[in-house]
matplotlib code that plots the C-alpha trace (Angstrom):
import matplotlib.pyplot as plt

x = [-30.3, -28.8, -26.0, -24.3, -24.6, -24.0, -26.8, -25.8, -27.2, -27.7, -26.6, -27.8, -25.3, -24.6, -22.6, -22.6, -21.6, -22.0, -19.1, -16.8, -17.8, -16.7, -13.6, -11.4, -12.9, -12.2, -8.6, -8.0, -9.4, -7.2, -4.1, -4.9, -5.5, -2.2, 0.0, -1.4, -3.9, -2.3, 1.3, -0.1, -2.2, 0.8, 2.9, 0.2, -0.1, 3.7, 3.8, 0.9, 2.9, 6.1, 4.3, 2.5, 5.8, 7.5, 9.5, 11.6, 15.2, 14.8, 16.3, 14.0, 13.7, 10.8, 9.1, 11.1, 14.3, 15.1, 17.0, 16.5, 16.0, 12.6, 12.3, 8.6, 5.8, 2.1, -1.1, -0.7, 2.5, 6.1, 8.9, 12.2, 15.5, 17.4, 20.3, 21.4, 18.7, 16.6, 13.4, 10.7, 7.2, 5.9, 3.0, 3.5, 2.3, 5.3, 7.9, 9.0, 11.6, 13.6, 17.3, 19.8, 21.2, 24.0, 23.1, 23.1, 26.7, 27.9, 25.9]
y = [-32.8, -31.9, -34.3, -31.8, -28.6, -28.6, -26.8, -23.5, -22.5, -18.7, -17.1, -13.8, -11.0, -8.9, -5.8, -3.0, -0.2, 0.1, 2.5, -0.4, -2.4, 0.6, 1.2, -0.9, 0.9, 4.3, 3.4, 2.1, 5.4, 7.4, 5.4, 5.9, 9.6, 10.3, 7.8, 8.2, 11.0, 13.9, 13.5, 13.2, 16.4, 18.2, 17.1, 18.2, 21.6, 22.1, 21.0, 23.5, 26.2, 25.3, 25.3, 28.5, 30.4, 29.4, 32.2, 32.8, 31.9, 29.3, 25.9, 22.9, 19.1, 17.5, 14.2, 12.4, 13.7, 16.4, 19.3, 22.6, 26.4, 27.9, 30.4, 31.1, 30.6, 30.2, 29.4, 25.6, 25.1, 26.0, 26.2, 24.7, 25.0, 21.9, 22.7, 25.7, 26.1, 23.2, 24.0, 21.8, 22.8, 20.9, 20.9, 22.9, 19.8, 17.7, 19.8, 18.1, 20.4, 23.5, 23.4, 25.9, 28.5, 27.2, 23.6, 23.0, 24.4, 21.8, 18.9]
z = [77.4, 80.8, 80.4, 77.8, 80.0, 83.7, 85.5, 86.8, 90.1, 90.4, 93.5, 94.6, 93.8, 96.7, 95.8, 98.2, 96.0, 92.1, 91.8, 93.0, 89.9, 87.6, 89.4, 87.1, 84.1, 85.7, 86.5, 82.9, 81.4, 83.8, 82.6, 79.0, 79.5, 81.4, 79.4, 75.9, 75.3, 77.2, 75.9, 72.2, 72.5, 74.0, 71.1, 68.6, 70.3, 70.1, 66.4, 65.5, 67.3, 65.3, 61.9, 62.6, 63.5, 60.3, 58.7, 55.6, 56.2, 58.9, 58.4, 58.8, 58.6, 57.0, 57.9, 55.1, 56.6, 54.0, 55.4, 53.8, 54.2, 54.0, 51.1, 50.9, 53.4, 52.3, 54.3, 53.7, 51.6, 52.2, 49.6, 51.0, 49.2, 49.6, 47.4, 45.3, 42.7, 44.0, 45.8, 47.0, 47.8, 50.7, 53.1, 56.3, 58.3, 57.1, 58.8, 62.0, 63.6, 63.2, 63.1, 64.4, 62.0, 59.6, 60.0, 56.3, 56.0, 58.6, 57.3]

ax = plt.figure().add_subplot(projection="3d")
ax.plot(x, y, z, "-o")
ax.set_aspect("equal")
plt.show()
């Protein structure tokens, strides 16, 4: 059966430092941390601060792109008036950004 598989002759592995074998893994983890994990956690922290500081009368944009004025703030829900007499009750987490005052009038 040796004609199907070539015989592999093992050689003695001579590595001087086991840390060098993990160095590529450590470098990849560091890149993932600084390029992906750290910026994402920073954005999450900013979003949590934005949502916790919501007040009545602020103009906001939701994740779906709806522009409106906050009329009521609850622990998990916010009522946003999108037109005169039309109010939507949405989750706080769907609010993506605050807009400057009187943005609705100029939109």
